[in-house]
N, CA, C and O of each residue as an XYZ file, in Angstrom:
328
protein
N       0.655      5.884    -10.303
C      -0.633      6.562    -10.398
C      -0.989      7.200     -9.076
O      -0.559      6.771     -8.005
N      -1.778      8.225     -9.190
C      -2.264      8.874     -7.986
C      -3.298      7.965     -7.323
O      -4.046      7.262     -8.001
N      -3.330      7.987     -6.015
C      -4.279      7.158     -5.277
C      -5.708      7.462     -5.703
O      -6.528      6.551     -5.815
N      -6.014      8.731     -5.940
C      -7.374      9.099     -6.326
C      -7.766      8.462     -7.659
O      -8.924      8.095     -7.860
N      -6.797      8.332     -8.567
C      -7.083      7.682     -9.846
C      -7.439      6.214     -9.643
O      -8.377      5.698    -10.251
N      -6.675      5.555     -8.780
C      -6.933      4.136     -8.537
C      -8.265      3.930     -7.836
O      -8.995      2.987     -8.141
N      -8.578      4.809     -6.898
C      -9.837      4.679     -6.164
C     -11.044      4.994     -7.037
O     -12.161      4.576     -6.733
N     -10.822      5.728     -8.118
C     -11.935      6.101     -8.975
C     -12.223      5.071    -10.071
O     -13.143      5.256    -10.867
N     -11.446      3.997    -10.113
C     -11.711      2.951    -11.104
C     -13.069      2.326    -10.837
O     -13.447      2.096     -9.689
N     -13.779      2.059    -11.890
C     -15.106      1.477    -11.715
C     -14.985      0.033    -11.217
O     -14.069     -0.685    -11.617
N     -15.890     -0.385    -10.362
C     -15.875     -1.780     -9.889
C     -15.952     -2.777    -11.043
O     -15.362     -3.855    -10.971
N     -16.675     -2.423    -12.106
C     -16.779     -3.325    -13.263
C     -15.419     -3.512    -13.930
O     -15.071     -4.625    -14.326
N     -14.652     -2.438    -14.057
C     -13.319     -2.525    -14.657
C     -12.380     -3.342    -13.780
O     -11.601     -4.150    -14.284
N     -12.454     -3.134    -12.476
C     -11.621     -3.905    -11.551
C     -11.973     -5.380    -11.649
O     -11.080     -6.223    -11.729
N     -13.259     -5.705    -11.645
C     -13.707     -7.102    -11.741
C     -13.243     -7.722    -13.052
O     -12.780     -8.862    -13.066
N     -13.361     -6.980    -14.157
C     -12.949     -7.494    -15.470
C     -11.442     -7.758    -15.481
O     -10.992     -8.764    -16.030
N     -10.668     -6.867    -14.880
C      -9.214     -7.048    -14.810
C      -8.858     -8.288    -14.006
O      -7.983     -9.062    -14.397
N      -9.536     -8.472    -12.887
C      -9.293     -9.662    -12.060
C      -9.640    -10.928    -12.835
O      -8.902    -11.912    -12.792
N     -10.757    -10.899    -13.538
C     -11.173    -12.064    -14.321
C     -10.170    -12.406    -15.415
O      -9.923    -13.580    -15.688
N      -9.595    -11.387    -16.040
C      -8.620    -11.614    -17.115
C      -7.322    -12.187    -16.556
O      -6.712    -13.064    -17.168
N      -6.900    -11.691    -15.390
C      -5.615    -12.109    -14.831
C      -5.679    -13.388    -13.999
O      -4.664    -14.066    -13.839
N      -6.828    -13.723    -13.479
C      -6.966    -14.877    -12.579
C      -6.455    -16.199    -13.142
O      -5.849    -16.966    -12.394
N      -6.666    -16.504    -14.416
C      -6.159    -17.784    -14.923
C      -4.642    -17.934    -14.830
O      -4.126    -19.049    -14.902
N      -3.937    -16.840    -14.674
C      -2.479    -16.879    -14.618
C      -1.935    -16.948    -13.194
O      -0.721    -16.960    -12.989
N      -2.831    -16.993    -12.211
C      -2.425    -17.027    -10.812
C      -2.925    -18.331    -10.197
O      -4.088    -18.703    -10.356
N      -2.028    -19.018     -9.492
C      -2.408    -20.285     -8.877
C      -3.389    -20.045     -7.731
O      -3.299    -19.030     -7.040
N      -4.325    -20.972     -7.526
C      -5.321    -20.813     -6.453
C      -4.695    -20.586     -5.075
O      -5.217    -19.809     -4.275
N      -3.587    -21.257     -4.800
C      -2.920    -21.075     -3.508
C      -2.472    -19.625     -3.346
O      -2.564    -19.061     -2.256
N      -1.989    -19.026     -4.428
C      -1.533    -17.636     -4.379
C      -2.715    -16.684     -4.181
O      -2.613    -15.713     -3.432
N      -3.826    -16.961     -4.848
C      -5.025    -16.136     -4.685
C      -5.509    -16.190     -3.240
O      -5.884    -15.165     -2.671
N      -5.503    -17.383     -2.643
C      -5.898    -17.518     -1.239
C      -4.990    -16.689     -0.333
O      -5.461    -16.039      0.601
N      -3.701    -16.715     -0.610
C      -2.750    -15.952      0.205
C      -2.980    -14.446      0.045
O      -2.943    -13.709      1.030
N      -3.215    -13.991     -1.169
C      -3.497    -12.565     -1.420
C      -4.733    -12.138     -0.639
O      -4.725    -11.092      0.010
N      -5.783    -12.931     -0.696
C      -7.015    -12.604      0.022
C      -6.786    -12.591      1.536
O      -7.322    -11.737      2.242
N      -5.997    -13.532      2.023
C      -5.693    -13.586      3.456
C      -4.954    -12.320      3.893
O      -5.283    -11.731      4.923
N      -3.971    -11.908      3.119
C      -3.202    -10.709      3.465
C      -4.090     -9.465      3.413
O      -4.040     -8.628      4.313
N      -4.895     -9.345      2.369
C      -5.765     -8.179      2.244
C      -6.778     -8.105      3.380
O      -7.101     -7.018      3.858
N      -7.273     -9.244      3.807
C      -8.239     -9.265      4.911
C      -7.596     -8.954      6.260
O      -8.290     -8.614      7.219
N      -6.273     -9.070      6.332
C      -5.567     -8.798      7.586
C      -5.128     -7.340      7.716
O      -4.648     -6.934      8.774
N      -5.283     -6.570      6.680
C      -4.859     -5.164      6.717
C      -5.727     -4.380      7.691
O      -6.881     -4.726      7.948
N      -5.146     -3.325      8.221
C      -5.876     -2.505      9.184
C      -6.021     -1.077      8.680
O      -5.114     -0.520      8.062
N      -7.158     -0.513      8.953
C      -7.407      0.894      8.650
C      -7.445      1.709      9.946
O      -7.819      2.882      9.940
N      -7.058      1.081     11.043
C      -7.168      1.712     12.356
C      -5.861      2.328     12.847
O      -5.810      2.903     13.934
N      -4.818      2.208     12.050
C      -3.519      2.714     12.456
C      -2.927      3.555     11.332
O      -3.058      3.221     10.155
N      -2.286      4.632     11.704
C      -1.623      5.514     10.741
C      -0.228      5.788     11.276
O      -0.049      6.009     12.474
N       0.757      5.774     10.394
C       2.142      6.020     10.786
C       2.581      7.349     10.197
O       2.174      7.707      9.091
N       3.408      8.080     10.930
C       3.852      9.401     10.498
C       5.370      9.480     10.516
O       6.011      9.174     11.521
N       5.936      9.899      9.381
C       7.355     10.245      9.306
C       7.431     11.761      9.335
O       6.749     12.432      8.561
N       8.244     12.300     10.211
C       8.436     13.745     10.236
C       9.898     14.047      9.934
O      10.800     13.614     10.652
N      10.110     14.786      8.877
C      11.458     15.170      8.435
C      12.421     13.986      8.370
O      13.452     13.995      9.043
N      12.104     12.973      7.575
C      13.024     11.837      7.468
C      14.342     12.299      6.847
O      14.346     13.056      5.876
N      15.450     11.844      7.407
C      16.750     12.286      6.907
C      17.432     11.247      6.030
O      18.353     11.575      5.282
N      16.994     10.012      6.113
C      17.631      8.954      5.339
C      16.564      8.168      4.579
O      15.797      7.424      5.189
N      16.507      8.324      3.252
C      15.482      7.614      2.471
C      15.546      6.094      2.625
O      14.517      5.421      2.565
N      16.743      5.556      2.823
C      16.859      4.098      2.988
C      16.126      3.626      4.231
O      15.510      2.561      4.228
N      16.191      4.415      5.291
C      15.471      4.060      6.516
C      13.967      4.143      6.305
O      13.211      3.328      6.833
N      13.541      5.133      5.532
C      12.105      5.259      5.242
C      11.626      4.031      4.489
O      10.586      3.466      4.827
N      12.374      3.607      3.467
C      11.964      2.423      2.697
C      11.911      1.187      3.587
O      10.990      0.378      3.471
N      12.894      1.036      4.476
C      12.894     -0.111      5.389
C      11.666     -0.061      6.298
O      11.024     -1.083      6.540
N      11.349      1.116      6.792
C      10.158      1.264      7.646
C       8.885      0.956      6.876
O       7.974      0.320      7.406
N       8.818      1.405      5.626
C       7.623      1.134      4.819
C       7.435     -0.366      4.607
O       6.312     -0.866      4.667
N       8.528     -1.081      4.361
C       8.416     -2.545      4.203
C       7.918     -3.184      5.493
O       7.075     -4.080      5.462
N       8.439     -2.726      6.620
C       8.013     -3.267      7.912
C       6.542     -2.960      8.177
O       5.783     -3.835      8.594
N       6.146     -1.705      7.929
C       4.746     -1.328      8.133
C       3.833     -2.172      7.254
O       2.772     -2.613      7.697
N       4.242     -2.394      6.019
C       3.444     -3.221      5.110
C       3.305     -4.638      5.649
O       2.245     -5.253      5.531
N       4.374     -5.150      6.237
C       4.306     -6.525      6.773
C       3.343     -6.625      7.951
O       2.827     -7.705      8.239
N       3.097     -5.503      8.634
C       2.128     -5.478      9.733
C       0.725     -5.105      9.262
O      -0.200     -5.023     10.070
N       0.566     -4.878      7.965
C      -0.755     -4.582      7.424
C      -1.182     -3.137      7.574
O      -2.360     -2.819      7.413
N      -0.243     -2.257      7.880
C      -0.583     -0.843      8.022
C      -0.620     -0.206      6.641
O       0.353     -0.260      5.889
N      -1.767      0.402      6.319
C      -1.979      0.932      4.981
C      -1.712      2.423      4.859
O      -1.420      2.909      3.766
N      -1.805      3.151      5.951
C      -1.739      4.604      5.885
C      -0.442      5.121      6.492
O      -0.143      4.881      7.662
N       0.318      5.835      5.670
C       1.572      6.438      6.096
C       1.593      7.862      5.573
O       1.303      8.114      4.403
N       1.937      8.785      6.449
C       2.066     10.187      6.064
C       3.509     10.616      6.251
O       4.213     10.117      7.129
N       3.937     11.547      5.413
C       5.272     12.119      5.530
C       5.120     13.627      5.609
O       4.471     14.249      4.769
N       5.726     14.197      6.629
C       5.742     15.649      6.771
C       7.187     16.092      6.617
O       8.066     15.670      7.369
N       7.417     16.944      5.638
C       8.757     17.445      5.394
C       8.729     18.956      5.449
O       8.003     19.620      4.709
N       9.531     19.469      6.336
C       9.708     20.918      6.430
C      10.969     21.237      5.650
O      12.072     21.077      6.173
N      10.832     21.681      4.426
C      11.992     21.875      3.571
C      12.988     22.872      4.164
O      14.184     22.771      3.892
N      12.532     23.818      4.956
C      13.449     24.787      5.546
C      14.416     24.122      6.531
O      15.462     24.689      6.851
N      14.072     22.930      7.009
C      14.953     22.221      7.943
C      16.226     21.753      7.260
O      17.223     21.483      7.931
N      16.210     21.653      5.936
C      17.362     21.104      5.206
C      18.155     22.192      4.507
O      19.060     21.884      3.732
N      17.848     23.438      4.755
C      18.559     24.540      4.066
C      19.905     24.787      4.694
O      20.640     25.669      4.251
């Protein structure tokens, strides 16, 4: 889904979804999810410029996620690959 679609979900729908799914998640797991979400940062942005190897990009994305970085941009100049 597009990020804008997810951000436009009503808070009531999100709350209802959480309520429906919560019985299937152990309390310890919910605590861990909340801990990770609270540790995320909105103060850092990472930029990929003309990535040449998709595998490296995926590895970097996993690493960035482990550090709580939420914002990543990719700039691709298609003429560079002609």
